[in-house]
Phi, psi and omega in degrees: 000127179292147180269125177278108184304326182292338183245010188263001180229130174240125174246112186052040175087355182253145179283101179198167184237019184235149170230166181295144175291349177263008180292133185290339173295321177286317186286321189229003187067030187273079181176185182223165179209164175222144176238125187237148171276141177246131180216130179052042175080005183238142173277116185288143178057035184301318183298317181289323176296319179295323178298315179290324176301315180295321177298315178299318178297320178296317180300320183267000181059044176251130177300129180273134177303150181296143182302319183293329177292312179296319180299318180296317182288322176298315179298321180301319183277327188273335183304127179088355180273124179291307176211138181196181176240130181246137177233134176243126180235134175232122175245169179286356179085198182274162178192176178291162179300141178113166185284335182299124183277150176296145182294325180236080185290147171255099191294153171262130183241120181237129175233123183220154184240142176217161180297148179287159175267136177262134180242148180299143177300333180295335178299327183270326185272323185247341181099173184242158174267136186229151176240167174259128184274149175286323181297132180255161175262134178275145174289129175202086183303332182293333181250353182296141176096322186271167178252081177279166189283347179275103182245029186296324178299317180290322178298314181295320180294315183294333181271012174282342179219152184225020179252131189291344182290346174257120187273332185207165178231131179280144180238133179248165169272186184280359174258011179067029170266133176291131180251311184190184168257179186298326183223021183205164175265162183238143172233148170232157174246124181230112180054041177083359180257130179275122184236145177218149187297149169291127183246028183285343181245338182199162177096172181248129176278092186293149177294319177293324174303313178299317180295319181295319177300320178293314180299320180297314181295323180292333182257013174083015177270124179291138182236153176217139171247117189199163175297137180238101177299146181304321183294341180290339183298328183293341179259001182290145176279325180214151174219138172214159177249158180206150163199179187291339182266319183271342188076245179234129172247113171299147177259125179257340182204134170231108186061239178265356180277135180238147183221156175260167174275100188277175185294324180289319176300314180298318181297316181286325177301316179292317183293330185271358189297330182279354182258006177215172188269047178269128179237024176255162176290129179249146182291149178248000000 
């Protein structure tokens, strides 16, 4: 079903595409957001996305919109959509000039729908090529884990390359630990153990990352959350990336390092298929 642009954006419940130039989300990145896959008229993993949205609002001391309000607006936009991308944005709303926030903010709530992105089937069957970005992530435990609106580190990293044969870029902290990719989380398999970086100081705790950790534990795969030095990647047996829109992308190449699509990656790719908007055949 085609998306009607005129009806695909709700700002505080109204069909419109504008916010105030004094909105603190625009001025300071003072807000949070979530990006969800839509399939068969439903926003996938809505409960977990809402949970992270609420966590982000608490961290920033922004009142979180009521669940029933968001659910109603999400349903309004998603009903009848075969596949799409849904974004929920919450800002602190408007305020006087300066960083000091209003004591009783009137938040801005934006829910919008856009067409889904199609990815080659080869990304899932053969894996993707990835690069290492020069841009680093700064340690900030107060903002780690949540999806706040300031994405300048990711914007700068993603604009380091413009050739389509590279699908993603890895981002490290200043201690050369791999944290995530520009728009996805990373997992490695080392001696049969599924490992993913510690995100207590930087990075986003992705909903698909959370789902994969759960699926792994349910299927008997041992998991670890720990610092992963960049140099450790060269010894990994398997590497894959994940987020709510792409599901799982096996990694076949990072620079000169090459990897195969291993058994644990294949098992999790198959297990995670119902939690994202993938409609291609995935290897088992």
